[in-house]
N, C-alpha and C positions, 0 to 999 in steps of 0.2 A: 503492500499500500504507497509506503513512503516512496521506495521506486518511482511507483506511477505518477506520487505528486511532485517527485523534484523534476519529473519530465516534461511536464506538464509545464510548471513556472518557467522550468526552463525555454520551451518554446512558445510559452506566452511574451519574455521577455526576448526572444529572436525575434519575435513579431513586432513586437513594439520599438524596439533598435529599428529595423526594417522600415516603420513608417516613418522615423523620425529623418530620417536619411533622404526622402524620394529626389529624384533628382530637378530640381530646377530647369522650366524651359527657357533657353537664351532672349535676351531682347533684341532683337534690331532694330538698329537706329541707323536715320535717315537726314539726308542732308538734301537740299533742293536740287535737282536735276539737269545738265546740260540740255537745252531745249532748243532748235534746230526754227527760228525767229526769223520773222520779214525785216528786211532790212530798213534801218530808218534813214530816214535824210539829214545827213550832218551838214551842218553850218559848217561854212571853210572857216580854218582859224586863220587871222588876217593879223600879224604880229601888230600891225601902227595902232589897231585898237587894244583898249583897255578892255585886257578878259575879267568881267564879272567873277566875282567869288563868291562861293555857295557853301553855308554851316549848311549841312544834311544833321537834322537833331537824331537821336535815337527816337523810333515808335515807340507810341504810346500805344496803350493796349488794354482790354478789359479785364479783369480780374480772373474771368474764366480762362482766356488764350493767354494769362501767363506766364506759362510753362512750357514744358518737350512733350507734351500728351499729342495725341493724331486724334483730332474730336468727330465726331458724327452723328448725325440725330436720326431717326426713325421715323422719319414724314407721315410713310406711311400706315403707324401707331400713336405715333407722342409727338408730337410734331413741335412739342415744346421742351421737351427732356435731352441734354446733350447726355454721350459718352463718350468711353478711349476706351481703344485697345489695349489691352492688358502687356502686350507682350515687343510693343513697335511702338520707339518713341520720336523726335527729331532729338537731333545733332544738340541743335540750343533751340531757343523762343522763336516761332513765329516771325512775330514784333523783330528778333535779331536780325533771324534771314532775311527778311525783306528789307529791313537796314541794309546791310552789307549789298544784296544787289544791288539796292536801289543807285545805292555810293556808285557801287562797279559802271554799270550802264551809262549815270552821265558825266561820266570821268571819261570812255571811250567814244559816246556818242555827241557829246558838243561839247565849247570850245573856254566853259568854265572852267576854272578853277576850284577845287572841293576843296574844306578844308574840315576838319573835326574839332579843329579847341577854338574857342574865340577867344580863348586867352594868350595865345599869342598873337595872329594875327585876325585883325577887324576884317568880317565878314559884309560886302554887299547886302546881302538876303543871308534869312533865313530859313530854308523850308523844315518845316512840321507835318509830321503824317501820323493820323490817327487810324490802326487797325482794329475795323469794328466786325467782320467777319473771315473768318478760317476755318474752312469745315467740310466733309462731305455728307452731301444729303442721299438719300436713299427714299427714293421714287416705290422701287420693291424692294423685294426680300432678295434679289437677286439682280437691280437694275437702282444705277447713283452718278451723281455729279458733281462734282469741288465746286466751291462761293468763296472769292475777294474778292474782300470789298472794301479803300480805305476811302479818308478823307486828308487831303492834303492842302498846308496853308502856306503863301509866298508872302513872307515877311519880310519891308523894306527893313534893315538892321538898326542904324541911326536915329529915325523917326517912329520905328516902333510897331508901324501901319500897316496893317491887314492888303496887300498889295493886291494877291488873288486867293483864290479857294474853288478848288473842282472836288467832286464825289469820282469815285472811279470805281467802279464794279466787272467780274471777269470771271466766265463758268466754262468750263469743261467737263465734259465726259470720263468718267474713268474705266479705263479699259479692264478691270476686274472688282468684282463686288469685295474687297478689302481692304488693308491696311497698304499694303505696295500700290492699287490703285490708285491708294488715296494720294499718297506720295508723289505720284505718279503727275496726276488732274490736279491738285495742291501747286505742283512744278509749273507743270504747264500755264493754268490762269493766272499764276504769280506774274507772266514772269511775260507775258501777251496783257498784264493792268500795267506793267513798267514799261514798256512799250510805250501805248498810250501815256502816262506821265512824261517820261522824255521829250515825246514832240509837244504834248500841252506848254511846257518848259521852255522849251525852244521858243513856242511862239511869244510866252508871255515876260518872257525876262525881255524889258527894251534894252536897243543895243546903244552903245554906248561911242 
């Protein structure tokens, strides 16, 4: 009887230890992918003209978006509730990723001088960005699309006056109804939106 009780106790310990050491699923980390984009009509860089300096502030965002989660909503089930993929993350917050993409695109597509610290060089203008939506929306269990929307404000640095303001929004169908599909569609929508922003900025910035 004692041997039987000892055997049962040993099996219980082994089962408990196995349960405590379940292998954890790996977390996939994503950054914005490179997209094939239409060319932006660039303004020739003319040396005799003053290059306007532009401070691109870090994008602000809503509290629920200020993290690295990949968010989605089930429009067909409960459109007001937001969910997040358990084993997939952005490498940085969407606001951080979007800010860096905007800076890079303005540097490569316009003659303006982009600066990051107004304490060193005083800019002519400040570009403020508000990220309002960055999510995958499921219209059905196997069908979804991504939505990215921002508001940008161009502010004259010396006077602190609002020079121009515009809302931008872009959507993109997902190639698959999962986290990988969300990443592709959100990256693509962001790039389309940034293209529109840069074209708008080229028009709005006054010639000098």
